[in-house]
DOSE-553419 format. One line per field, with one value per residue (C-alpha): residue in one letter; x, y, z. Coordinates in steps of 0.001 Angstrom, whole numbers, plus 500000, padded with zeros to 6 digits. Example, Ala and Ser with C-alpha at 12.3 -4.5 7.8 and 13.67 -1.06 7.14 Angstrom:
REM DOSE-553419
aa: (A | S)
X: (512300 | 513670)
Y: (495500 | 498940)
Z: (507800 | 507140)
This chain:
REM DOSE-553419
aa: (M | T | M | T | S | T | P | S | A | A | A | M | A | P | A | P | L | A | V | T | D | V | S | R | W | Y | G | D | V | V | A | V | S | D | V | S | F | S | V | G | A | G | I | T | G | L | L | G | P | N | G | A | G | K | T | T | L | L | K | M | L | A | G | L | L | A | P | S | K | G | E | I | R | V | L | G | E | P | V | R | A | H | P | A | I | Y | R | Q | I | S | L | V | M | E | H | E | P | V | Y | P | F | M | T | A | R | E | F | V | R | M | N | A | R | L | Q | G | I | D | D | D | N | R | I | E | E | A | L | R | E | V | E | L | T | D | V | A | D | R | K | V | G | G | F | S | K | G | M | A | Q | R | T | K | L | A | G | A | L | V | H | Q | P | P | V | L | L | L | D | E | P | F | S | G | T | D | P | R | Q | R | M | Q | L | M | Q | L | L | R | R | W | A | G | E | G | R | T | V | L | F | S | S | H | I | L | E | E | V | E | Q | L | A | S | E | V | I | V | I | V | G | G | K | L | A | A | R | G | D | I | R | G | I | R | A | A | M | L | D | R | P | H | H | I | R | V | R | S | S | E | P | R | R | L | A | A | A | L | L | H | E | S | K | V | Q | G | V | T | I | E | A | D | G | A | L | T | V | Q | A | G | E | L | G | G | V | A | L | A | I | P | R | V | A | R | D | S | G | V | R | L | L | E | V | A | P | E | D | E | S | L | E | S | V | F | A | Y | L | V | G | R)
X: (011376 | 013973 | 015618 | 017024 | 019259 | 018851 | 022070 | 022560 | 022387 | 026125 | 026846 | 024652 | 026029 | 028483 | 032163 | 033037 | 035669 | 035457 | 037899 | 037042 | 039411 | 040701 | 043412 | 044653 | 047025 | 048509 | 049232 | 051576 | 052334 | 050311 | 050077 | 047607 | 046894 | 043819 | 043652 | 040756 | 040252 | 037734 | 038300 | 036128 | 035857 | 039039 | 042589 | 044009 | 047529 | 048301 | 051936 | 054387 | 057586 | 057572 | 056087 | 054055 | 050712 | 049458 | 048744 | 046941 | 044735 | 043900 | 042986 | 040689 | 039070 | 038429 | 036922 | 039679 | 040740 | 038554 | 039725 | 040701 | 039043 | 037103 | 034873 | 035335 | 032552 | 032564 | 029845 | 028211 | 027988 | 030038 | 032432 | 033315 | 031245 | 029094 | 029059 | 026943 | 029652 | 032392 | 030918 | 031531 | 035244 | 038368 | 041611 | 044849 | 047722 | 051356 | 052461 | 049236 | 050227 | 048611 | 048078 | 051019 | 049247 | 046410 | 046379 | 045552 | 042129 | 041417 | 042409 | 040108 | 037282 | 037706 | 037373 | 034306 | 032617 | 033394 | 031458 | 028541 | 029405 | 029092 | 029793 | 032750 | 032462 | 033233 | 036256 | 037596 | 036939 | 038942 | 041870 | 041724 | 041772 | 045125 | 046462 | 046808 | 044634 | 047618 | 049042 | 045769 | 046284 | 049793 | 050424 | 050759 | 053752 | 055811 | 054832 | 057068 | 056085 | 054582 | 052461 | 051335 | 050353 | 048228 | 046620 | 045577 | 044182 | 042125 | 040687 | 039948 | 038007 | 036024 | 032977 | 033420 | 033572 | 033164 | 035958 | 039494 | 042127 | 045609 | 048701 | 051897 | 050386 | 053534 | 055929 | 057971 | 056693 | 058993 | 058560 | 056251 | 054066 | 053977 | 052768 | 050075 | 048834 | 048722 | 046650 | 044319 | 043861 | 043158 | 040511 | 038888 | 038863 | 037402 | 034504 | 033640 | 035379 | 037204 | 040835 | 043045 | 046563 | 049510 | 053102 | 056358 | 057542 | 056562 | 057018 | 054464 | 051892 | 052692 | 051982 | 048570 | 046926 | 045167 | 044809 | 047427 | 047235 | 050601 | 050956 | 054057 | 054444 | 050746 | 049780 | 048290 | 051167 | 049569 | 046827 | 045870 | 046717 | 050072 | 051483 | 050821 | 052345 | 055487 | 055824 | 055585 | 058279 | 060627 | 059972 | 061992 | 065517 | 068159 | 071413 | 074537 | 077574 | 080875 | 084366 | 087290 | 091004 | 090350 | 086906 | 087181 | 088194 | 085428 | 082852 | 083734 | 083477 | 080147 | 078559 | 078841 | 076544 | 072974 | 071471 | 073387 | 071380 | 074063 | 077226 | 078208 | 081656 | 081179 | 083490 | 085035 | 085856 | 083044 | 080738 | 076949 | 075632 | 071987 | 070181 | 066636 | 067101 | 069226 | 070135 | 071568 | 073752 | 074939 | 076199 | 077690 | 079830 | 082327 | 082604 | 083250 | 085760 | 087641 | 087712 | 088948 | 091664 | 090047 | 089993 | 086647 | 086659 | 082921 | 079631 | 076463 | 072893 | 072116 | 068325 | 067088 | 065625 | 061896 | 061573 | 063254 | 061084 | 057948 | 059195 | 059563 | 055958 | 054753 | 056673 | 055397)
Y: (940212 | 938041 | 939361 | 936944 | 937903 | 936506 | 935776 | 938049 | 936693 | 937280 | 935290 | 932411 | 932380 | 929577 | 930419 | 931439 | 928673 | 925509 | 922595 | 919533 | 916557 | 916914 | 914724 | 914437 | 911797 | 910803 | 907089 | 906660 | 910388 | 912306 | 915980 | 917067 | 915143 | 915564 | 919356 | 921306 | 925073 | 927766 | 931191 | 934255 | 937524 | 939597 | 938556 | 935238 | 934072 | 930437 | 930228 | 927400 | 926382 | 925382 | 921922 | 922152 | 921458 | 925041 | 924858 | 921524 | 923057 | 926059 | 923798 | 921767 | 924948 | 926027 | 922663 | 921755 | 918782 | 916467 | 915614 | 911980 | 912260 | 914936 | 917800 | 921297 | 923881 | 927353 | 929760 | 926796 | 924644 | 921671 | 923061 | 920071 | 919807 | 922763 | 925329 | 927845 | 928056 | 928329 | 931699 | 932887 | 932011 | 933174 | 931208 | 932778 | 930300 | 931396 | 929278 | 929451 | 930644 | 933657 | 933361 | 935366 | 936220 | 937998 | 941571 | 942239 | 943542 | 940445 | 938182 | 939974 | 939993 | 936235 | 935698 | 937929 | 935954 | 932671 | 934078 | 935101 | 938818 | 940980 | 944395 | 946467 | 948685 | 945710 | 944855 | 948401 | 948553 | 945359 | 946698 | 949990 | 948272 | 946625 | 949718 | 948127 | 950546 | 952222 | 948902 | 947021 | 946684 | 945280 | 941549 | 939743 | 937832 | 941003 | 941690 | 941317 | 938613 | 941246 | 942701 | 939222 | 938576 | 941731 | 940653 | 937378 | 939309 | 941514 | 938418 | 936964 | 939941 | 940874 | 938952 | 940481 | 937200 | 937212 | 934621 | 935110 | 932359 | 933554 | 931369 | 933349 | 936571 | 938655 | 936316 | 938214 | 941653 | 944555 | 946544 | 949124 | 946461 | 944509 | 947580 | 948239 | 944654 | 944756 | 947930 | 946227 | 943167 | 945389 | 947218 | 943949 | 942737 | 946069 | 945452 | 942283 | 939750 | 936679 | 936660 | 933618 | 933934 | 931586 | 932603 | 931114 | 934532 | 935479 | 939222 | 939239 | 937579 | 939910 | 942991 | 941788 | 939053 | 939289 | 935502 | 932948 | 929245 | 927461 | 924308 | 922092 | 918730 | 918699 | 919096 | 921986 | 923255 | 926328 | 928866 | 932126 | 935806 | 936840 | 937992 | 934610 | 932784 | 934915 | 934447 | 930678 | 930827 | 932858 | 930977 | 927893 | 926553 | 927858 | 926180 | 928108 | 926467 | 927925 | 927058 | 928488 | 928108 | 926494 | 924889 | 923353 | 926614 | 928475 | 925809 | 926044 | 929828 | 929839 | 927552 | 930387 | 932561 | 932591 | 932661 | 929575 | 926406 | 923931 | 923416 | 920303 | 919664 | 917936 | 915362 | 917954 | 920236 | 922704 | 923734 | 923553 | 926192 | 925855 | 929049 | 930000 | 933484 | 933828 | 937509 | 937666 | 934592 | 935683 | 938897 | 937068 | 934616 | 937222 | 938835 | 935528 | 934493 | 937791 | 937591 | 933992 | 934725 | 932453 | 933272 | 932767 | 931171 | 930784 | 931678 | 930629 | 929728 | 926154 | 926152 | 929528 | 928389 | 928765 | 925003 | 924335 | 926914 | 925317 | 921836 | 922961 | 924176 | 920792 | 918904 | 920950)
Z: (785864 | 784151 | 781003 | 778469 | 775595 | 772120 | 770213 | 767261 | 763752 | 763396 | 766550 | 765318 | 761767 | 760893 | 760585 | 757007 | 756923 | 759031 | 758834 | 760940 | 761411 | 757860 | 756394 | 752843 | 751591 | 748239 | 748375 | 751326 | 751567 | 754155 | 753151 | 755859 | 759056 | 761310 | 761090 | 762622 | 762742 | 761901 | 760371 | 760843 | 758966 | 758751 | 757900 | 759073 | 758311 | 757435 | 758499 | 757969 | 756199 | 752550 | 752122 | 755333 | 753644 | 753332 | 749597 | 749975 | 752664 | 750482 | 747552 | 749793 | 751135 | 747540 | 746627 | 744160 | 746296 | 748330 | 751861 | 752287 | 755685 | 757555 | 756498 | 755090 | 755053 | 753544 | 754692 | 756427 | 753283 | 752074 | 749526 | 747351 | 744142 | 745200 | 742345 | 744268 | 746954 | 744332 | 743355 | 746935 | 746882 | 745106 | 745228 | 743989 | 743766 | 743874 | 740897 | 738888 | 735405 | 733780 | 730038 | 728626 | 725350 | 727170 | 728337 | 731986 | 730960 | 728859 | 731758 | 734184 | 731617 | 731146 | 734889 | 734960 | 732154 | 733949 | 736901 | 734675 | 734858 | 731745 | 733210 | 732028 | 735097 | 737356 | 735230 | 735400 | 739144 | 739708 | 737663 | 739528 | 742924 | 742182 | 740380 | 736943 | 734956 | 733253 | 732003 | 731518 | 727752 | 727991 | 727534 | 730854 | 729455 | 729767 | 733382 | 736406 | 738887 | 741173 | 738357 | 737314 | 740913 | 740942 | 737677 | 739290 | 742263 | 739948 | 738306 | 741738 | 743057 | 739951 | 741230 | 744729 | 746684 | 750485 | 750908 | 749549 | 749700 | 748788 | 748401 | 749155 | 747721 | 748320 | 746544 | 743969 | 744934 | 745719 | 748980 | 747387 | 745767 | 749035 | 750906 | 748271 | 748443 | 752227 | 752103 | 749622 | 751847 | 754854 | 752846 | 751800 | 755393 | 756506 | 754120 | 756044 | 753814 | 755077 | 753914 | 754532 | 753153 | 753395 | 754031 | 755255 | 756475 | 760020 | 759451 | 756599 | 758817 | 761723 | 759638 | 758468 | 760458 | 763786 | 763919 | 762884 | 762082 | 762117 | 760013 | 760118 | 758434 | 757626 | 761287 | 763222 | 765361 | 766928 | 766455 | 768102 | 767991 | 766565 | 769907 | 771469 | 768504 | 768561 | 772318 | 771856 | 769171 | 771339 | 774576 | 773707 | 774178 | 771796 | 770833 | 769845 | 768271 | 769466 | 768228 | 770164 | 770897 | 774320 | 774437 | 777927 | 779580 | 777775 | 778684 | 782382 | 782325 | 780461 | 783044 | 785569 | 783411 | 784712 | 781220 | 780091 | 780712 | 779668 | 777640 | 775678 | 774216 | 770868 | 769299 | 766989 | 769938 | 769278 | 772112 | 771992 | 774365 | 775412 | 776351 | 777193 | 775771 | 772654 | 772687 | 776203 | 775770 | 772321 | 773936 | 776908 | 774911 | 773541 | 776975 | 778748 | 776086 | 776444 | 780242 | 780066 | 777528 | 774923 | 771212 | 769459 | 766008 | 765368 | 767076 | 765242 | 766282 | 765297 | 765359 | 764176 | 760859 | 760510 | 760095 | 763441 | 765200 | 763798 | 764636 | 768244 | 768276 | 766965 | 769644 | 772580)
């Protein structure tokens, strides 16, 4: 007797967020170029340097911008000009202003009414979730950036959407507020929601996201679990700039180090030391200089900015 299994409804359901061959340009400026990915339930990080195209992607996922090319679906449906899908999404932008003359409660109530909700209990529940109940009747104009951010989150979750799109949600928050927001996002994800949040800080994404999408220069640079992404970032050549009293002697000595892959003497007399593993070589340089009788004047990594790390991922 042959047994056949039937896929579960969950397995057959479309991905909550699906981006297929999407590009977006403004005149001659390409903001997003041929990007494809899908996002399931849980927390996914959209990681990339400032100006990478993350905000443009979030706006297209929310239906605020139309792709110049390609297709975006939310919960299996086209998102652009689809009001029924809009009710399933919340987008919180980093630089979206909050009306300063409103109280937090008034702002959340306004968002509730826009979603067709006339239920004070839902408003109070949203304020309670972001821990703003005690200050709910204060004007938002007097709030810190972190408190204003939580006000926007309360307005975003008052209609209990299954999909949350968050643009740099931790910007301007202090460590305690950041921890509270992370706990809130974990709780939302645990309830089966899909949370996609953007960040240019790897450590924020590491603490929250199981899956990561890396965007650089409008292109998809990498995607996968956070351990794989970090390994890809670390497993790359590093360049260290070294200025010393005797560059040629130091260069010759460094070439005997197994972790040093190459040394170049620049026109200004500085050395560029190439290494496969930054930490070991950074420790070796002072030791080699001391043993060679060379005085060090400067030791600095040249390519440790987040932008350079991402650029390496794009070029792989």
